[in-house]
N, C-alpha and C positions, 0 to 999 in steps of 0.2 A: 513228202511228210514234213509237217511244220517242225520247225526248229524251237524247241521250248525247254525251258529249265523246270525241272521237278525238285520240289522242296517236300521233305518228308519230316514229320514231328509227331511226337505223342500228344501235344499240346498247342492249341493255337494262342497266338500272341493276341493281344486286343487290336492290333491293325490287322493280323490277319483274319481273325475272328468278322472285323467290320468289312473287308474284303469279301470274305467268303457269304456273308449275310448279302451283299450287294450282288454277287454272282447270282446266288439262287435266286432272288428276288426277279433279275433279269430272266433267267430260265422258266421260271415259274409264268410269268406274264407272258412269253413267247408259247409255251406248251401247254398253258391254262391248267396248270397243274397245282396242287396244295399241300403236298407233303413236305415237310422240312427234312433233311439229315441231321442226325444227333449231333452236335458239333462239342461233345464233351467227350472223354474217354473214362470217366468217373466209374462206370459199371464194368468197365474192360478188364479181364482177368490179369492182364500184363500191363501194369502201368506206365513201363518204360518201351510199350511196342509202338512204333509209329502208326497212329491211326488216320493221319489225315496228310493227304497228298496233294499239293498245290502245284499246277501246271502254271506258268507264266510266260509271257512272250513280250519281249521289251517292258518289261516291269508291269504289265497288266495280268491280272489273274483271268485265265481263259479256262480253266478247269478245276474240278476239285473231286477227289475220291475219298470216300470216309469207309473207315473200318469199324464196325460195332460187334466186339469180342467178349460179350459177356459170359462165354463157355468156354471151359479148356479146350486144349487141342484136339479131343474126340468130338467136340460139337461143332457147330456151325458159326460162319461170320457172316454176318448182313453187311452188304456192299451198297452204296451208292455213287453214281456218277453223274456230274454235271459238268456240261460244257456249254458254253456261250454259244447262241445260234451260228453266228459268223464263222465261228472256229470249227465246226462239224465238219466229219469227212476228211479230215487232214491229219488224222493218226494221232490226236490228242488223247482219245479215250483209250487208244491201245497203249500208248507209250505210260499213260497212268496206271493201267491195269497190269503192264509188265513190271512196273517198279513196285507196285503193292504185292504181287506175287511174291516178289523175293524175301519181303517181309515175311508174310505168309509161311513160307516155307522155312524160313529162320526159327519161327516159334512153333512149327509143328502142326499147323493147320491145313487140311486138306480139304473140306467142304465149305462151299460158300454160297449164299443166295444173294442174288441182285435185286435190289427193291424198284419197282416201278410204279406206275400207275395206269388205270383202266385208259383214260383218255388218251396218254401217250401210246400205248399199245394199238389204240384205234388209229391213230395218225400215222403209224407205222406197221402196218399189217403184216409186212413180210420180215420183220424183225427176230421173231422168233426163230423162223424157219432158216434164214440167212446165218445168224449166228449160233444154230444147232442149239436152242434154249428151251426148256420146258416149264410150264407153269405148276406152281403148288395147286391142287386143287382147292386147297383153302386159302381165301384171300382175307383182306382187312377192310372195313369200312372206317374212315375217318369221317368222326361224326362232330358237329359243333352245336354249342347250346345258345339260347338268346342271350342277350346282354340283360342285366338287372333282374336277376332271378331274386324273387322274395321267397325266403323259407318259412314253411308252416312253424308255428311253435309248438317246442317239443317240452315234455316234462318228465318223461319216463326213459328216454334215449339222452345220453349225454355225449357230445362231440369236442373234442380240444385237440389241440396241436399235440404230435408225439413228444413225449418226456423220453430221456435218455434211460430212465428205469423201466420204459414200457418195451423196450427192444427185446429183452430176453422172453418176457412173457408172451409175446406176439409170435415168437419162432414157430411153435406148433401150429399156429393159424396160418401162418404165410407157407409153411413147409407143404402142409396138407393141400392147400388151394394151388399152389404152382408146382407141386413135386419137385420141390427144392429141397437141398440138403441143408443141414444147419448152418454149414458154412455159407453155403451162398446166400442163404436168408439174413443171417447176420449181416453179411457185407452190403446187400442192397438197403435193408433197413438203417444201417449206421451210416451210408453215405447219404440217403434221403434224409436222415436227419441233421447231418453236420454241413452239408452243401448250402452254399448263400444261395444257390438259385433255385432251391426247393423247399416247398412246405409239406410236412406230412400230417395227416390227422388220424385219430383212432375215434371208435366208439365203443361206449361203455353201458351196460344195464346193471343196475345193482352192484356197480363196483368191478365188474369183470369185463375185462378187454374181449370185443367179439368182433371188431372190425377195422380195417386198415386202408388208407388209401394215399398218395403222394400225388405232388402237383410240380410240375416243371414251370418256372416263372419266367416270363419273358415279354415278349411285345404281345403274346397272347398265353393264357394259361393251359397247361396239356395236363390232363388226368391220367393217372396210370396206377397199375399195382393195386387195383381195386379188390378186397376180398372180405368174406364175413365167414366166421367159424361155421364149420359144418353142422353144428347142433343147432344154429340160428337162421338157417336158410329157408327161403319160401315162407317167411312170416311177414314180409313187407318191411324187415328192418333193412335191407340193403337200399331199397329207395329213399328210406327215412333218413339214413345216414348221408346219402349222396345230396338229398334236398338240402340239409343243413350245411354241408361243405360247399355247395353252389351259391347258396346264399352269402357266404363269407368270402367268396372271389367273384364276385358278381360285378365287378369294375371293368373286367376284361374280358374278351371272349374266351369261352372254356372247350377244348377240344380234347377228343380220346380217340383211341383205336378198340376196335373190337372185332374178333375173328368172325367170318360168315356163318360159321356151325355152330357159335355161340349164341342160339335164338333166344334164351331166356335172358341174357344180358342186353341184347340188343332190344328186345321188347321193353325191358326196363328203362333203357337210357331214352327211348322213343317217347314213353309216358312222362319223363322228366323234360320233354322238350328237345331232345336233340334229333338233329336231321342229319342227314349223309351229306358230306362235303366231297368226298373223292373215295375210289376204291383203289385199295393199294395190293400189288400182286408181287409175290416172291418167284423170281425165275430161277433153275438151276442149268449149268452146262450140262450138255449129253455126253461131253468128250471126258477123257482123263483128265482131271484137274490140271496138272503140272505140263499138260502138252498144249493147254489153250493158247 
């Protein structure tokens, strides 16, 4: 087993973030994968909980494990594991996971899902059986839109950045769309409004807020949290809303994730020009959590 040093931290420093980005780029180039782990704990329920576990060997970052825990201990934690190709099968992933398990136990979490991609599973067909993992039947398509989207002119639908005063008004729309509590919705909307690396947009008709979405800003833009009030669905307003948003962020590639069983949303994104970039799977252990 390779001797490594593991550093656990709730937040990445700028130098750690840069090292993590470089590691992920090397892993994706080797594995032909595309899904980036989320390198922020902004949405995690416990802001002091270590969410990033960095494995170093002679000052080189060789592995990275992330915990995305936006639900309380009764919910599930999303886990990503990335190890440089030349350091695989030397116990790096196992040591990272053992360290992360201690943190999860400390904060009361018992359910986890490991995030992976279709192409990686195809390259390692025996992985699920060997590690006694099972796939969630619903997976996610990561889609990407072409650059330089030109939005259609709109007169009836107004689209503008989220204002602080909009948050309370949006709570019922967000809660209904995502089956969230008011506290959860308020936390998400507040973080998306205050974070420097995010832009949130709302849509209005006749002064009434009817839609919301947010965008992570980085080397590319990532769209998430899209919702339309129930009374305004199936009227083409969702596609018109996103058309306007896409026109405002057309300087960079725009990506999003949509679940495989959400056929209506998937067709909407396809009509707007999005195409599949990768398929993301969530896999769970078939063993008792703390004995893995």
